[in-house]
N, C-alpha and C positions, 0 to 999 in steps of 0.2 A: 503495498500500499503505499509505504515511503517514497521508494523509487516509484513510484508511476504518479504520485504529487509533484516530486522532485521535476517530471517533464511536462507538466502542465503551464498556462501562462503564470506568469507573480508579478506584482508589483515592481519596477523597478526601479533603481536610485539615477540623479539628474547631478552632475557635477562633481568634484574631485575631493572628496576629504584627504586632510594629509594631519595624520597624528605627528605629535608635538610633545606632548607627555604624557606621562600615565599616573595615577595617582592608586597606589591602594591601602593607603590610611585615609582620613577623614574625607567626606566630600566638600568640593571647593564649588564657590559659586563665580569671586568675580575673578577679569583676566583685565589687561593692561601691557601696552608695548613699549618703553622708551624709544625715543627718534635715535636711538644707538642700537636698538634692538633687545633690550637685560627686557624678558618676560619677568613680571608678577604675578602672583595671586593671593587669593585668602580662601580661609576656612573659617565661619561662620560657629558658632560654639551652638551646635543645635539637637548632643545628643551623645556625637562620634567625642570618642578622645582628641581633643585637639593639640597637639605639643606645641603651634604657634598657630595664632592667627593671620601672620601675614606673612608670605617666603616671595624670595625672588628664585627660578629655577636656575641654577647653574650647571650646565655641562651636562643635565638629566637629572640632578638631585636637589632637593629641595630643603633651602637655609634659610635660620628665620632673617624678615626682615623690619626695619634693617640693623636690629640684633636681636638677640635672646631675652635681652633683660627686659625691654618695652612690650612684648608679648608676654612677660608677668602680670598680671592683673594686679593690684595691689587692691583687697578690698573695704582700704580704709584710707585710701584713695586712691579713687576709680581716674581722677582726672590724670596720677602718672602714668600709667598705661595703657595700655587697650585690654578692652574687653573681650571684644564679641565684633568682629568684625565684617559688612555685607557686602563692599566695595573698595577695591582700588583704583583708578582711573588719572594716568597721566595729564597734566593739563598741558597747552599751546607751548606755556614756556619750559620744557620737557622736568616738570616737577611732578613728585610722586605725592598724590591725595590719597589719605587712608580714612576710610567713612565709617567711623568708628557704631556699632548702632546700641554700645551700652546696653542691650540686650540679650546675654545668654536664654536660650532657651525661651526667647519672648516674653522673658519678667518684665515686670514694672521699670520703666527707667527712672534712675537719678541720677539728678546734677551730678556731671563729672566723667559722665558714660558715656552719653550720647555727643560722639566730638569730630569738630572734620583735623586732619596731623597733616602737615604737608612736610615730607624729605627732599633734601636737595641732593638731588643722584648725585650729584658730581664728589660731598662730601660722606653721603649716606649720613648724612644727619639729618635730626628731625627739625625745623627750623620756624616753625608755627604753628601755634595748638587753637584750635577753634571750639570752645565748651559752648553750649546751649541752654539760654535759660528755659526754666520750667513750663514757661508762656508758650515759648517754642515747640522743643521737645517734648512734651507732654507724655505722661507714666505711659500711654499709650503706644507710645511713635516708637514707628519701626522706620527708621532711617534705612533708604534702600539704593539709589542710585545718586548720581550727581554727573554734572556738565557744566564748563567756563566760559564764559568771556571775559577774558584778562581787557578789553577796550575800555569797559566802563568803569567810572571811578578809580578811584588813585591806584588800586592793584588788582580790581579785578570783582566781577561776581559770580556766587559757585548758584545755582540750582539741585534742591535735591530734594527725590520723591518720598512722603511718606505713605509706605502699604501697609500701615497697621492692618490688622484681621480682627480688632477687637477696641478701636476708637476712632476717631475723626481722621481722615486722608486730608491731602493736599498736597500743596510747593511749598517746600520753604527756603528762601533767601538771604543768599549770604552776603556781604559787604567783606571782602578779604583783606580790606588795610584796617578799617574800626575793628573787625571780628562780628558786629552788628550784626542780629538776623530775626528775619519774621517771618511769618506766615502768611498765604495767599489760597486762591480758592478751598479756606477751610470747610471741610464737606459737603466741596461743591460736587452735583452731583455725575460732574464726568470725572470725578477722583475715585469717582464707588464700586466697588465690585457690583456686578450681576449675578442676579441667584434666580433658580428655576422658580417656577418654568422660563424666565427672561433667556438664559445663556445655561447650558449643559456641557460642561465641558468634556470632552472625548480625549482619553490617553488610552495609546495600547489598543484600543480599540472596548474601551469600560467607560464607562459614566467616572470621571475625577473627583473626588468626592474626600471627606474624613471619614473614615469605617471604625465603629467600635468593634473590640472582641464579642461585644452582645449581639451584634451588628447594628449599634445602631448609629447613624449616621449624619453628618453637618455638611450643607454647602461650604465652597469656597468662600472667604470671605476680604481675600488681598488686596488693599484698593491700587492707587497711584503707582509702580513699579517702575516702567522701564520709561527711561528718558532719552531724547535726541534735542539738537540743538542744529537747526538752520542751519548751512553753508554761510548764509551771512550774517545769521545770529539774530533776526526779525522775530521766529516762531519758536517757542520752545512745547515740540512733542512729547507727548505723554500718553500711559494707554494702563488702568487697572487691571492686576494680573488677571481679575477672572472676567473677562471680556473678550469681544473681539473685534471691539471698536478703538479707533486711534483719533485723538485729540490732538489740538496746537493750540496757542493760546501768546500772546503777544509779549516780546518781553520787556520790552517799555511798559507796558500795563504792568508786571511783575518787579521791576525795579524802584518803581516808585511807590514809594510805601504811604503816601499820601492818597492815593486812591483804594475809596472802599471795596469789597469784594463784589458785590452788582456791577460794580464800573470793571473792575480783573474779569470779572464773568461775560462780560457784554464783547470779550475781543475771544475768545474763546468759538473755537470752531471744531463740530464732528469732521473728520476728515474722514468715517467710514467704514465700511466691515473690512477688518486686514486678514479677512480667510482663515484665519483659527486665534485662539489664545496665544499670547503671549509673555514671555516675563522679560525678555530682555529688547533697548532700542538703541540704533545708534546709526550716526548718518556719515557721510563724508562730504571732499568740499567739490564735488561735480554737482551736490545737491540732492543726489539719494536718500530715501529714509530706508534704514534696513531693520525687519522687526524676527524673532526669533519666531519660532509654531510649534510649540508644544504639541498640540493634537494632533501635528502629520510628520512630526520629524523630519524637521525643515527648516530653513530661513529664506525669508523672502524680503525683496526689494520694493521699491517705491519710488516713479518717475516724480519728476516736477507737474508731470500732468495728473498725476494721479493711477496710472497704471498701476499694478503690482504685476513683478515677474519673478521666478524662481532662482536665487541662488546654487541652493543646494537641496538635495532631498535624500535623506539618508536612514538606513533601520539604524545605526550605530547612533545617531544624534536623539538620544532618549533622555528627553528633558533638556533643551537648549537652553541655557542659563544665561549667559553674560555676552553682548557682545563688543569687538575694539580692532577698529580698524587702524593696523598700522603703516607708520612709513614704507613698511618693505614691501605695500602693494596687496597684502593679506588681510582678510577678516576672521579674528581670532574668533573662537567662543569653545564656552567649557559645555561639557554633557556630562550631569552626576545624578542622572536619574532621581530625582528628588520626588519624582510621584511617587516611588515602588518604597519610601519610607514605612514605616511601620503603622505610624497615624493613616496612613491613607488604605493599608492593607488589615486592617484586623488586628493589628499589634506586631504583623508579621513583617521584620525586615525582606524585604525580597531586591532588594541591591544587591548586586555581583561586581564586584570587583576586577578590573580600577577602574574608576571615573578618565576619563580624557578631554585633554585637551587639543582641540583638533584647530587648523588654518585652511580657509579657502583661496586661492588667487582671484582676486578682484581689479586688481591693478587701480585699484584708488588710493587718495590720500587723505589723512582725517582732517578732518574741522578746525584749523589753528586760527580760534580768536585773539589776535592778540597786538 
């Protein structure tokens, strides 16, 4: 029977995946590549044994970054070290920014935990740490991903998604010079998860939801997650994890602190259906917007006219998480089998190691707003 099935037509792959690194320990989420080709990844504390929450890949090995000391959480001083990192992003000036959720196991945040940390890649030293006040990083906040426009203000602006599954969602805006931060689109409908019957995600052919050992289920509630900035910096794209919609908002409205949320919301555009649920978004200098597609083991990209096309489709892309366009002309992506975690599989961890970092040749350059 198996041999007969093997002779039948089957779903085909599209595009060429190149494995870059394998992970036999904790599952990775974020990846970023410096202008010089250095690769950084991170490991949030979601239940796996995490030796260090940020690492550099050096000759195929993971090395704690920027060092082991900063990766050792100090429970008495959360601001002194990293707690649980969800994202790492190299900015247009070739500095590494570390987005620390301060929320291991999605626990309520405390001041000093949620932060944005900048590392100078020339010296491998932390040169700036920005802490978020508790009216910006709420107890329920989960800092997810970040993008930069260094042309704004004295030192630039950062935009961060709050993907909380148990509280308000929105966009957090950070003035990198002053360290001041503020929330925009606070709990706006475009930042919220869609729930059944409006949205039923399908992963590996099965409805994806939290599944308890006793058979009880809960829908996904993760909000604004993926984020990308347009090539000219005028629009910020974002999407809730539990949704097939793509949205954008005017960056001018986000950075203007005097504008109320109604005025900011007036600039929001529903960019339409993107063909599946997405965890990560990315953009390139040519104006394409890239989206992971966890429902179809694929990565798609959107032309400036709004049409979507497939970059790669492959069964090995089991939960495409984070995208990073690098200066070497490749698109990097982590595949971490998030949907196979025990919380979604009746208490049984169905993940199979290794997790993988892939890249795909796209002959495009990153957005460098500086």
